[in-house]
C-alpha positions as a Markdown table, in Angstrom:
| # | Residue | x | y | z |
|---|---|---|---|---|
| 1 | Met | -6.8 | -23.1 | 5.3 |
| 2 | Asp | -9.9 | -24.9 | 6.3 |
| 3 | Lys | -9.1 | -24.7 | 10.0 |
| 4 | Leu | -9.1 | -20.9 | 9.6 |
| 5 | Gly | -12.5 | -20.9 | 7.7 |
| 6 | Ile | -11.1 | -19.6 | 4.8 |
| 7 | Val | -12.5 | -21.5 | 1.6 |
| 8 | Ala | -10.3 | -21.5 | -1.5 |
| 9 | Pro | -11.8 | -21.2 | -4.8 |
| 10 | Lys | -12.8 | -24.4 | -6.4 |
| 11 | Gly | -9.5 | -25.7 | -8.2 |
| 12 | Ala | -7.3 | -23.3 | -6.6 |
| 13 | His | -4.5 | -24.3 | -4.3 |
| 14 | Ala | -4.1 | -21.6 | -1.5 |
| 15 | Gly | -1.8 | -22.6 | 1.2 |
| 16 | Ile | -0.8 | -20.9 | 4.5 |
| 17 | His | 2.1 | -19.2 | 2.9 |
| 18 | Cys | -0.1 | -17.7 | 0.3 |
| 19 | Phe | -2.3 | -16.5 | 3.2 |
| 20 | Arg | 0.7 | -15.1 | 5.1 |
| 21 | His | 2.0 | -13.2 | 1.8 |
| 22 | Ser | -1.4 | -11.9 | 1.3 |
| 23 | Val | -1.7 | -10.6 | 4.8 |
| 24 | Ala | 2.0 | -9.0 | 4.7 |
| 25 | Ser | 1.3 | -7.7 | 1.4 |
| 26 | Glu | -2.0 | -5.9 | 2.5 |
| 27 | Leu | -0.5 | -4.6 | 5.9 |
| 28 | Leu | 2.6 | -2.8 | 3.6 |
| 29 | Glu | 0.0 | -1.3 | 1.1 |
| 30 | Ala | -1.7 | -0.1 | 4.2 |
| 31 | Gly | 1.4 | 1.8 | 5.1 |
| 32 | Thr | 2.1 | -0.2 | 8.2 |
| 33 | Pro | 5.9 | 0.1 | 9.1 |
| 34 | Ile | 8.2 | -2.6 | 7.9 |
| 35 | His | 9.5 | -3.4 | 11.4 |
| 36 | Val | 5.9 | -4.2 | 12.5 |
| 37 | Val | 5.2 | -6.5 | 9.5 |
| 38 | Thr | 8.7 | -8.2 | 10.0 |
| 39 | Arg | 7.5 | -9.1 | 13.6 |
| 40 | Leu | 3.9 | -10.1 | 12.8 |
| 41 | Ala | 5.6 | -12.3 | 9.8 |
| 42 | Arg | 8.1 | -13.6 | 12.4 |
| 43 | His | 10.9 | -13.0 | 10.1 |
| 44 | Ala | 14.3 | -13.0 | 11.4 |
| 45 | Asp | 15.0 | -9.3 | 10.5 |
| 46 | Ser | 13.8 | -6.5 | 8.4 |
| 47 | Lys | 15.9 | -7.6 | 5.4 |
| 48 | Val | 14.2 | -10.7 | 5.2 |
| 49 | Thr | 10.9 | -8.8 | 4.8 |
| 50 | Leu | 12.3 | -6.3 | 2.3 |
| 51 | Glu | 13.8 | -9.1 | 0.1 |
| 52 | His | 10.1 | -10.6 | -0.2 |
| 53 | Tyr | 8.1 | -7.5 | -0.4 |
| 54 | Ala | 10.2 | -4.6 | -1.9 |
| 55 | His | 7.9 | -4.4 | -4.7 |
| 56 | Ile | 5.2 | -3.6 | -2.9 |
| 57 | Leu | 7.0 | -0.7 | -1.2 |
| 58 | Ser | 7.9 | 0.7 | -4.5 |
| 59 | Asp | 4.4 | 0.6 | -5.6 |
| 60 | Ser | 3.5 | 2.3 | -2.6 |
| 61 | Glu | 5.9 | 4.9 | -3.2 |
| 62 | Arg | 4.7 | 5.7 | -6.8 |
| 63 | Val | 0.9 | 5.8 | -5.6 |
| 64 | Ala | 1.9 | 8.1 | -2.7 |
| 65 | Ser | 4.0 | 10.2 | -5.4 |
| 66 | Glu | 1.0 | 10.4 | -7.7 |
| 67 | Arg | -1.3 | 11.4 | -4.8 |
| 68 | Leu | 1.0 | 14.1 | -3.7 |
| 69 | Ser | 1.2 | 15.4 | -7.4 |
| 70 | Arg | -2.6 | 15.7 | -7.7 |
| 71 | Lys | -3.0 | 17.4 | -4.6 |
| 72 | Ile | -0.3 | 20.0 | -5.6 |
| 73 | Glu | -2.0 | 20.1 | -9.1 |
| 74 | Ala | -5.3 | 20.8 | -7.5 |
| 75 | Gln | -3.8 | 23.6 | -5.0 |
| 76 | Glu | -2.3 | 25.1 | -8.1 |
| 77 | Ser | -5.7 | 25.1 | -9.9 |
| 78 | Asp | -7.2 | 26.7 | -7.0 |
| 79 | Ser | -4.8 | 29.4 | -6.6 |
| 80 | Asn | -4.6 | 30.3 | -10.4 |
| 81 | Ser | -8.6 | 30.8 | -10.4 |
| 82 | Gly | -8.3 | 33.6 | -7.6 |
| 83 | Pro | -11.1 | 35.2 | -6.0 |
| 84 | Ala | -14.2 | 36.2 | -8.5 |
| 85 | Glu | -13.8 | 39.9 | -8.0 |
| 86 | Ala | -10.0 | 39.6 | -9.4 |
| 87 | Arg | -11.2 | 37.9 | -12.4 |
| 88 | Thr | -13.6 | 40.4 | -13.3 |
| 89 | Ala | -11.7 | 43.3 | -12.7 |
């Protein structure tokens, strides 16, 4: 890690595999397609990537689902309030 200019916190051990895992995790959380992460991580195939990072994908699905739910709720809220003239009539 020193060669990369990455300083580990005092007393912490952070090897290159930790760095690889962090990069792959960040890429998946950012929505990078699995086949791209597989190539960048130089895994044999996507199955290997999925075995190691499936938990991140399921977390991403949950986050995406929650965002969609909030957006739908906001749209329903906006449509229920309607124009000001309709509310006063």
